[in-house]
C-alpha positions, 0 to 999 in steps of 0.5 A, spaced: 584 201 124 580 206 119 582 213 119 576 215 121 576 210 128 583 212 129 581 220 129 576 218 134 580 214 138 586 219 139 592 215 141 597 218 143 595 225 140 597 232 142 592 237 145 594 241 139 593 234 134 586 232 138 583 240 137 584 237 129 581 231 130 576 234 134 575 239 128 575 234 123 570 229 125 565 234 126 565 237 120 567 231 116 561 234 109 566 240 108 574 238 110 575 234 103 574 241 100 579 244 105 586 246 103 591 245 109 590 253 110 583 253 111 584 247 116 589 250 120 586 257 121 579 253 123 582 249 128 587 255 130 593 251 128 598 251 123 601 248 117 607 244 121 600 241 126 596 238 121 602 236 117 605 232 124 598 229 125 598 226 118 605 224 118 602 220 125 597 217 123 601 214 116 601 218 110 606 222 108 603 229 108 596 233 108 594 231 101 595 223 102 591 224 109 585 227 105 585 222 100 584 216 106 579 221 109 575 221 102 575 215 102 573 212 109 568 217 108 565 215 103 565 208 106 562 210 112 556 212 108 554 205 105 556 201 112 549 201 116 549 203 124 544 201 130 540 207 130 535 208 136 528 209 133 525 214 138 532 219 138 535 217 131 538 223 131 543 228 136 543 236 136 551 235 134 550 231 128 551 235 122 545 235 116 549 229 113 550 225 119 543 226 120 542 224 113 546 217 114 542 215 120 536 216 118 537 212 111 539 207 116 533 207 121 529 206 114 534 201 112 533 197 118 526 198 120 524 194 113 528 189 115 526 188 121 519 189 119 520 183 113 523 178 118 516 179 121 512 177 115 508 171 113 507 169 106 500 166 108 498 172 112 500 176 106 496 172 101 489 171 106 490 179 107 491 180 099 485 176 098 480 179 103 482 186 100 482 183 092 474 180 093 472 186 098 466 190 094 469 197 099 475 197 103 474 202 110 481 205 112 481 206 120 487 210 123 488 216 127 493 222 127 500 218 123 497 212 121 491 216 117 496 219 113 499 212 111 491 210 110 490 216 105 496 214 102 494 207 101 487 210 098 490 214 093 494 208 090 488 204 089 485 209 086 489 207 080 486 200 080 479 202 080 478 201 087 475 206 092 478 206 098 473 210 104 477 213 111 473 210 116 475 215 121 474 221 117 471 227 120 470 223 126 464 218 122 468 211 125 461 209 127 456 212 121 461 208 116 462 202 120 455 201 120 454 202 113 458 195 111 456 189 109 459 182 109 462 183 102 466 188 105 472 189 109 475 193 114 483 195 114 486 198 121 493 201 122 494 202 129 501 201 133 499 199 139 492 197 137 490 199 144 484 204 141 478 203 145 473 206 138 477 201 134 476 195 139 468 197 139 468 197 132 471 191 131 467 187 136 461 190 131 464 188 126 466 181 128 459 180 131 457 181 124 462 176 120 465 183 117 473 181 115 478 185 119 486 186 118 490 189 122 497 192 122 501 193 129 505 192 134 502 189 139 499 183 137 497 181 145 491 186 146 485 184 144 483 188 138 488 183 135 484 177 137 478 179 134 480 181 127 480 175 123 488 177 121 493 181 125 500 183 122 505 184 126 510 190 125 517 191 130 516 194 136 521 199 137 517 205 139 515 208 145 509 210 146 510 218 148 518 220 149 520 220 142 522 224 136 516 222 132 513 216 129 519 214 124 519 207 125 512 205 125 510 209 120 515 206 115 512 199 117 506 201 115 508 204 109 512 199 107 506 194 108 501 197 105 506 198 099 507 191 098 500 188 099 498 193 093 504 190 090 501 183 090 494 186 088 497 189 082 501 183 080 495 179 080 492 182 075 499 185 071 497 186 064 490 188 065 493 194 070 498 196 065 492 196 059 488 200 064 494 205 066 495 206 058 487 208 057 488 212 062 494 216 060 491 216 053 485 220 056 489 224 060 493 226 055 486 227 049 482 231 055 488 235 057 486 233 065 493 234 068 
């Protein structure tokens, strides 16, 4: 059993030793830098009480105890833990504990999203985006922020994307689309009434649509040419934030951008070189 697990278990600990263990576990960021006197003052105990606890846990004294504690803390940072996507941290968590949980949530979300991805769907989505004259991105709230990030990336490869929902002009933007264009919808629930109407219209006009969603059972998914699924781990409203869903969306969008970039890798690099030279020459940045 690791030292951290032993401190949590508190097996055969006295009340004083439990107080010391609780303080250490609640202050893992600070204890490694403390000398024994500081720890004694913080826990309202004594040198001898801390030494007795160290020896009970199998160490010769506080110094060897602290070395083992630092090792466990570092090891624990690399050990993934299961995090609730809706409430990934608690009010008593330290700043580093929150940082660790957010890292674990990000890693686990991307892993779960990767498992859901299908090669044929990725390639088909890339094909539709690649040959489109204009790409219209539809998304509201946090999803529109992801769309804007995607829009910014595509400028680098000379594709200028349009935010379809901007300024409440989703209907007019949809009406301006032609068969050579493509619509990309980002919707976690996939149940936006406005998007549903627009997708029905685009479907009738034979204008290709791609949907990123966690809910592939909605009618909108079936109307689109392609629906790419993300994990359905978040509650609709009862949550701290839309961490998991937005991580998934950004990961898929970055993947699609990278696929398109890789298809014309040399051309894109040469274009980047020319733009970099122009920026320096004209002092544009």
